[in-house]
C-alpha positions in Angstrom: 142.8 52.6 126.6 140.3 54.1 129.0 141.6 55.2 132.3 139.8 54.4 135.6 137.6 57.1 136.9 136.2 57.3 140.4 132.6 58.3 140.2 130.1 58.7 143.1 126.4 58.4 142.4 124.3 59.7 145.3 120.9 58.0 145.5 117.8 58.0 147.6 114.4 56.2 147.4 112.8 58.6 144.9 111.8 58.7 141.3 114.2 61.6 140.7 117.2 59.6 142.0 116.2 56.5 139.9 116.1 58.7 136.8 119.5 60.2 137.6 121.1 56.8 138.1 119.6 55.4 134.9 120.8 58.4 133.0 124.3 58.0 134.4 124.3 54.2 133.7 123.4 54.7 130.0 125.2 57.9 129.2 128.3 58.3 131.5 129.6 55.1 133.1 132.3 52.9 131.6 133.4 49.4 132.4 136.8 50.9 133.4 135.2 53.1 136.0 135.2 52.6 139.8 131.7 53.5 140.9 130.5 54.2 144.4 126.8 54.2 145.0 126.2 56.3 148.1 123.0 56.8 150.1 122.7 59.0 153.2 120.1 57.7 155.6 118.6 60.0 158.2 119.0 59.6 161.9 115.7 58.8 163.7 114.9 60.4 167.0 111.8 61.1 169.0 109.7 63.8 167.3 112.0 63.7 164.3 111.8 67.1 162.8 112.9 66.6 159.2 110.1 64.3 158.2 110.4 65.3 154.5 113.9 63.7 154.4 113.0 60.8 156.5 109.9 60.1 154.3 112.3 58.9 151.6 112.6 55.8 153.7 109.0 55.7 154.9 109.8 57.2 158.3 107.6 59.6 160.2 107.9 61.3 163.5 108.0 58.9 166.4 106.6 59.3 169.9 108.4 56.6 172.0 111.8 54.9 172.3 110.3 51.7 171.0 108.9 53.5 167.9 112.3 55.1 167.3 114.1 51.8 167.5 111.7 50.3 165.0 112.0 53.2 162.7 115.8 53.2 162.9 115.8 49.5 161.9 113.5 50.3 159.0 115.7 53.1 157.8 118.8 50.9 157.9 117.1 48.0 156.1 115.6 50.2 153.5 118.9 51.9 152.8 120.7 48.5 152.4 118.0 47.3 150.1 118.2 50.5 148.1 122.0 50.1 147.6 121.6 46.4 146.7 119.1 47.4 144.0 121.5 49.8 142.3 124.5 47.6 142.7 122.6 44.9 140.9 121.9 47.3 138.0 125.7 48.1 137.8 126.6 44.5 137.8 124.2 43.7 135.0 125.9 46.3 132.9 129.4 45.0 134.0 130.3 48.2 135.8 132.6 47.7 138.8 130.8 49.2 141.8 130.5 49.2 145.6 127.9 50.7 147.9 128.0 52.9 151.0 125.3 53.6 153.5 126.1 56.5 155.8 123.9 58.5 158.3 123.5 62.2 158.6 123.1 65.2 156.4 123.2 64.3 152.7 125.0 67.2 151.2 127.8 67.2 153.6 128.3 63.5 153.4 128.4 63.5 149.6 131.0 66.3 149.5 133.1 64.7 152.2 133.1 61.3 150.6 133.9 62.7 147.2 137.0 64.4 148.7 138.0 61.4 150.7 137.8 59.0 147.7 139.4 61.6 145.4 136.4 61.2 143.1 136.5 62.8 139.7 132.7 63.2 139.4 129.6 63.2 141.6 126.2 62.5 140.1 123.1 63.8 141.9 119.5 64.1 141.0 117.5 67.3 141.4 113.9 67.5 142.3 113.4 70.7 140.2 112.2 72.6 143.3 111.1 76.2 142.9 112.9 79.1 144.5 110.6 79.2 147.6 110.9 75.5 148.4 114.7 75.6 147.9 114.9 78.4 150.4 112.7 76.5 152.9 114.1 72.9 152.7 117.4 73.5 150.9 118.8 71.7 147.9 121.2 68.8 148.1 122.3 69.4 144.5 122.9 73.1 145.2 125.1 72.2 148.2 127.1 69.6 146.3 127.6 72.0 143.3 128.9 74.8 145.5 131.1 72.7 147.8 132.4 69.7 145.9 136.0 70.0 144.8 135.4 67.7 141.8 133.1 67.9 138.7 129.4 67.5 139.4 126.6 66.2 137.2 123.1 67.4 138.1 120.3 65.5 136.6 117.0 67.4 136.9 113.8 65.6 136.9 111.4 68.2 135.6 108.1 66.7 134.3 107.5 69.8 132.2 110.9 69.4 130.4 110.5 65.7 130.0 107.2 66.2 128.1 109.1 68.1 125.5 112.3 65.9 125.3 113.5 63.0 127.4 117.3 62.6 127.3 117.0 58.9 128.2 115.3 58.3 124.8 118.5 59.3 123.1 120.7 56.9 125.2 122.5 54.5 122.8 121.7 56.7 119.8 123.0 60.0 118.4 122.9 62.5 121.3 122.7 66.2 121.0 125.5 67.5 123.3 126.1 71.1 124.2 129.4 72.4 125.4 129.1 76.1 126.4 132.5 77.8 126.0 134.2 81.1 126.5 137.8 82.3 126.5 138.6 81.3 130.1 141.0 78.5 131.2 138.1 76.9 133.1 136.2 76.7 129.8 139.1 75.1 128.0 139.4 72.5 130.8 135.6 71.8 130.6 135.8 71.4 126.8 138.7 68.9 127.0 137.0 67.1 129.8 133.8 66.7 127.8 135.7 65.3 124.8 137.6 62.8 126.9 135.0 61.8 129.4 131.5 62.2 127.9 131.2 62.7 124.2 131.2 59.8 121.7 132.0 59.7 118.0 128.4 59.3 117.0 127.2 62.3 119.0 126.2 65.6 117.5 128.2 68.2 119.5 127.4 71.9 119.5 130.2 74.2 120.7 128.0 77.1 122.0 129.3 80.5 122.8 127.2 83.5 123.9 128.5 86.8 122.8 127.7 89.4 125.4 126.9 92.6 123.6 127.5 94.8 126.6 128.4 98.0 124.7 125.5 100.0 123.3 125.9 103.1 121.1 126.3 106.3 123.1 126.5 104.4 126.4 128.7 104.6 129.5 130.9 101.7 130.6 132.0 101.0 134.1 135.8 100.5 134.1 137.0 101.3 137.6 137.0 99.1 140.7 133.7 97.2 140.9 132.7 98.9 137.6 131.8 102.2 139.2 133.8 104.6 137.0 131.8 105.8 133.9 133.5 106.4 130.6 131.5 107.6 127.6 131.6 105.4 124.5 130.9 107.3 121.2 128.2 105.6 119.0 130.5 105.1 116.0 133.3 103.6 118.1 130.9 101.3 120.0 129.5 99.9 116.7 132.9 99.2 115.4 134.0 97.6 118.6 130.8 95.4 118.6 131.5 94.1 115.1 135.1 93.3 116.0 134.1 91.6 119.3 131.5 89.4 117.5 134.2 88.3 115.0 136.5 87.5 117.9 133.7 85.3 119.3 133.4 83.5 116.0 137.2 82.9 115.9 137.1 81.6 119.5 134.5 78.9 118.6 136.6 78.1 115.4 139.6 77.4 117.6 137.6 74.9 119.7 136.3 73.2 116.6 139.8 73.0 115.2 141.0 71.3 118.4 138.2 68.8 118.4 138.9 67.9 114.7 142.6 67.5 115.3 142.4 65.5 118.6 139.3 63.5 118.2 136.9 62.0 115.6 133.9 63.7 117.3 131.8 65.8 114.9 131.3 69.3 116.2 129.6 72.4 114.9 129.8 75.9 116.3 127.1 78.4 117.3 127.5 82.0 118.4 124.5 83.9 119.7 124.1 87.3 121.4 122.5 88.0 124.7 122.6 87.2 128.4 124.7 84.1 128.8 122.6 81.9 131.0 119.3 82.7 129.3 120.6 82.1 125.8 122.2 78.8 126.8 119.0 77.7 128.3 117.0 78.7 125.2 119.5 76.9 123.0 119.1 73.7 125.0 115.4 73.8 124.7 115.2 74.7 121.1 117.6 72.0 119.9 116.4 69.3 122.3 119.8 68.9 124.0 120.5 65.7 125.8 123.2 67.1 128.0 125.2 70.3 128.6 128.8 70.7 129.8 130.2 73.9 131.2 133.1 75.1 133.3 133.0 77.0 136.5 135.0 79.8 138.1 134.0 78.8 141.6 132.8 82.2 142.8 132.1 82.6 146.5 128.6 83.2 147.9 128.9 87.0 147.7 130.0 87.0 144.0 127.3 84.5 143.1 124.6 86.8 144.7 126.0 89.9 143.1 127.1 88.8 139.7 125.0 85.6 139.3 126.3 82.3 138.1 125.6 80.5 134.8 126.1 77.1 136.5 123.6 78.1 139.3 121.1 79.2 136.7 121.4 76.0 134.6 121.3 73.8 137.7 117.8 75.2 138.3 116.6 75.7 134.8 118.4 73.4 132.3 115.9 71.1 130.5 118.6 68.4 130.3 121.4 67.0 132.6 124.1 69.5 133.4 127.7 68.6 134.0 129.8 71.2 135.6 133.5 70.3 134.9 135.5 71.7 137.8 139.2 72.2 137.2 141.3 70.4 139.8 143.5 72.7 141.8 146.7 71.0 140.5 145.5 71.8 136.9 145.2 75.5 137.3 148.8 76.3 136.4 148.6 73.8 133.5 145.4 75.4 132.3 146.9 78.9 132.5 149.8 77.8 130.3 147.7 76.0 127.8 146.5 79.1 125.9 148.3 79.6 122.7 149.7 76.1 122.6 149.0 73.7 119.7 147.4 71.1 122.0 144.8 73.5 123.5 142.0 75.6 122.0 
């Protein structure tokens, strides 16, 4: 029997948001879920600065108190109409739902409501902004990804990617689902989450692991604090280590496949490729026309993300298909650490 999941879908009056909602409705939501459709309407004041946000509701800068009052009324009515539209779609699909209209900054409200409601997943659309525009106007999906305490689904609306493959076309049919894995407890959690919450028996699931060939013949390897201490690796030894490491990667994927075969009826196949993780995952998604990708996250802070990079960050901005970042609940950390080596876990 399916358990109740609390899911928040953040919406605004944009094509991107409509696409994300439609994707969630046909690919993610269940009749046993409790869905909250949330929209964050902007405040309207004289000479309203953030006209790009307000324009989602047809609001521009106002010059008088009378204009502000009329604009405020328009915002409120538009927000209520927007919620009513999406609640109707949920009702037609027999999905239990309720709507919320709040006012303020979208990212903060979405994160706060997810925590208040103890949501298991937040769904947000992404406008596929370039780096410059993200830096100037910010990104709601970025904020939610980095600050939410629950799992996050980011549904990018990239016209370029949609010309090649539209994941909505596969809704109700056999979907190509990617689950990117490594040896971490966060990856184990994300894999199990995907099997329980997203994958279906008629899906084609690829368990995808990127083997990082970091050791090159005759190279030096940083082993001290922050990787600053150099140790010479002889060419012969590095070649042997590389072969052994690649075999270990293959064995890792086999363990994930064995778990899926034992615990579910979902058909899985494994793939191991070599290269830079985020780039190779993105290439695999494009080449095999993936309909969704699920990954775990280690929740690095801002400094670590800037210094080391983040696969989830990269895919949030570059994935050609919807991305689900399955975040391990804090209470599950100990359980995840103890799972390795047990029969019920990869």
